[in-house]
N, C-alpha and C positions, 0 to 999 in steps of 0.2 A: 418094693417101690421106694421106701424111705432110704434103704441102703444105696440105691442108684442115685437118688437126689443128693444124698450126703457125699457120695463118691464124686459126683459131677461137680458139686460146689468145691470140694477139696482140690480137684484137678484145676478148676478155674482159678482158685486162689493161688495155687502154685504157679500157674502161668503168669498171673498178674505180678507176682513177686519177681519172677525172672525178667519180665519186661521192665519193671521199674528198676531193678538192680542193673540190668544191662545199660539202661539210659544213664545211670549215675556213674558208670565206669567210663563212658565215652568221654573223650577229651572235649574241653570247652572250645568253641569256635572263637576266632579272632573277634568277630562282632560281639559275641556274648561276653567275652573278657573285657572288651572296651566299654561295653554298657555297664558291666558289673563295677568297673572302676570309676564310674561317674562321681561317686561320693569323694573320690580322691582329687578331683579336678582343682578345687580351691588350694589344696596343699601343693599339688604338682605344678601349678601354673602361676601362683601368686606368692606374696610374702607371708602367707599363713605359716606359723612356726611348727605346728604339729598336725598330723592327720586326725580326723575324727574317727570314733569307733566304727561307724559304718564303712569307712574306707579300709580300716584294718581288717574288718570281717571280709570284705571283698578280696583283699590280698590273700587271706587265709583260704578262702573258697577256691580261688584260682590256683593257688599253690597245690591244694589238695587234688584238684582235677588234673594236674600235670603229672600223671603217674608213669608215663613212658618217655623215653628219650625223644621219640618223634613228637609227642605232645609238647614237650618242653621246647624243642626247636621251633615248632610252629608258633608257639606263644612268644618266644624270643624274637622271631622275625616280625611278628605282628606288632609288638611294642617298639621294635627298632624302626619300623616304617611309620607308625602312628605318632610316636613321640614328637618329632619335629613339626608335624602337621598340626598337632593339637597344642603346640606351644609349651610342651613340658620342659621344665628346667632340669637339665641332666643331673646336676648334683642332688637335687631334691628327690629325683627318681632313685638314685643310688642309695639315699638315706632311708627311703620308705620302709623296706623290710626291718631295718634296725629300729626305726621309730615305732613300728608296730609290734616289735618283739617277735618277729617271725623269721625263721630260717627258710630261704628260698634256694632251690637247686641250681638256678642260673642267676648270675649277677645281673642286676638291672643297671646296665651301663651301655651307652651308645657305642662304645668301642669294643664290646665283647663280640667274639666270633660265635655266632649262633650254631655253627656246624661242628663245634668241638665239644 
């Protein structure tokens, strides 16, 4: 009886790890990315000189979630559309990865072609 219970708990634990792991691999949605970037709003839309640490953490999290070409394209299109609507200053958006010390796979630039 103990062996069955132990085995069942082990299988359940393994399934839970797979579920959690699969969710962390999924690309971040546009809405989730924009929500995550809320700490960057003062830097991206005003005269604030540097992004706050929570902003840089958000950039790092989003960058880490964009593991495939498709995910990067979708995020690129998301930011391309949302930037003007949210009043993002393009030059500040371009500087954001550098200011945070983060290398991003796609330049943050309104003139970039998201399909390349």
